[in-house]
N, C-alpha and C positions, 0 to 999 in steps of 0.2 A: 173312559179309558183313552189314553194316549195311542197314536201308531206303535210305539215303541213296546207299552204294555201289551197290546195285541200279538206283536211279533213274538216277545216273549213266551206269552200264554200258548200260542201255537207250538212253539216247540217244546213246551214242556208236554202238551198233549200228545205231539208226535213220540216222546219219548215212551209213552203209553204204547202207543200204537206200534212201534217196532218190536216192542217186546211180544205183544201179540201177534205180529207176523212171526216173529221166532217160534212162537208155540205153535202155531199153525202149520208152518214150515216144517217143523220137525216133529209133528204128532207120530207120525208111523214108524219115524227112524229107530232103527234098533242099535242097543250099545254097542255092538260089532260094528254096525255101519260108522256111527259115531268116530270109533278110534281106527279106522282102517280107512275110509273113502279120504284123499288127500286133494289139497288146492293142486290142480293140475299144471299151472304155470310153474311150480317149482318141484316136479317129479317126486321123488321119494323123501324129499326134504320139505315138502310142503305141509303145511298145518292141516291136521285133521279138523272135522266140524268140532270134536270136542277141544281142541287147541282153540279155537276159535271162541267156542262159548266161554271157555274157562278165561280167557284174555279180556271177552267183553265184559263179564264177572268181574274179574277183578280190576278191571278200569272204572268200572263204574264206582267202586270204593275209593279208587286213587282220585277219580275227578271230584268226588264230593269232598273228600280230605283238600283239594286245591280249593274247592268253593267255601269250605269252612273257615279254612287258612284267610281267605279274603274277606270273609264278614268279621273274624276277630282280629285281625294284623292289619296295620297299615302298610299297604303296598308291598306284601311278603314276597319273598323269594321262592317261585313255586319248584318243588321237588321235579327232575325230571326222572323217567322211568326207563329201564332197558327192556323194552317188552320181550325180545326174543330171550334172555338170560332168564326174564320171569316165567316164561313159558317151559323153559327147561327145568328150573328150580322148582316150578309147582306140579310137575308131571301130571297135565290136564288129562291125559288118555287113562291114568289110573283112577280118575274121578267118575262117580256114578252120574250118567247123563241126566235123570230125573231129578237126582239131588240140586246138580248144578242149576236147572232149569228152576228150581222153586228158589232157589238163593239167589238167584239173578231177578226174578221176579218180587221178590222181598226186599233185595237193594236198590231196585228200580222203583219200587213204591215209595220208599224211605226219600230216595233222591228227590222224585218229584215231590212228596210231602215237603222237602227242605225248600225245595225252589217257591213253592205255593205259599211258605210262610214269610219269605222275604219281604221287609218294609220297603219302601220307596228309596229310603237312605241306602240300605243293604243292597240295593239292586245297582247303586252306584258306585259301590265299592270295586276295587281292582287287586291287580298283582302283577308281579313280573312273571311271565312264562318263559320257560326255559329255552324254547324254540322260537317264540312270536316276539319277546318282549313284553309291551305291554298288553294287559289281558284284562276284559273286563268280566262282571258277573254273568253280562249277557253272552259275551263271548263263551265263557264256561257253561253256559246251558245250550247254546247253539252246537257247543261242540262235542256233546253226548250224543244228539241225533244224528251229526254229521258222522259221526266215529260208527254209530249204529250201521248206517247206509253202507258204509265202505264195507263192514264185515255181513252184512246183508247180501250184498252182491257176492263177495266170495263164498258164502255158503251155497249160494244160488249156483254158483258156477261150479262147486264142487259135487252138488247135487246132479247137475246138468251132465257133467262129464262120466257120471257113473249111470246115466239113463242109458 
């Protein structure tokens, strides 16, 4: 196994770990807390925990769609997403907390299985990211874990502010 293969595998493993951290962190959270506790950095307009979970859930789908495009097309132009507008359109706070957690676990398992199924040639595929230009399959895998970390910190900050 090459160093790059090891890095990829570690990132895939971290995708599962961050999902477990979310489950452990939010195990005792009530639906009311999930929809009323907000990111203190943004006051009344800050995202709730449900907003954050809905966003992570949706972006697992969007990130996987981009990765699938890279496997199936030659250097595709990857779509951009307006996360603020998506949060408004999807009305995350109207969703059921436990259902979203189950959906996220399902999407994450599918995403991990997708990455684990890639051949060496597929790992070499890439696309054009709307914000970063050249974007490799390894970048794609690392983006999921990095994205999770940003939002795990955000949820932790929300919970700390409420304590």
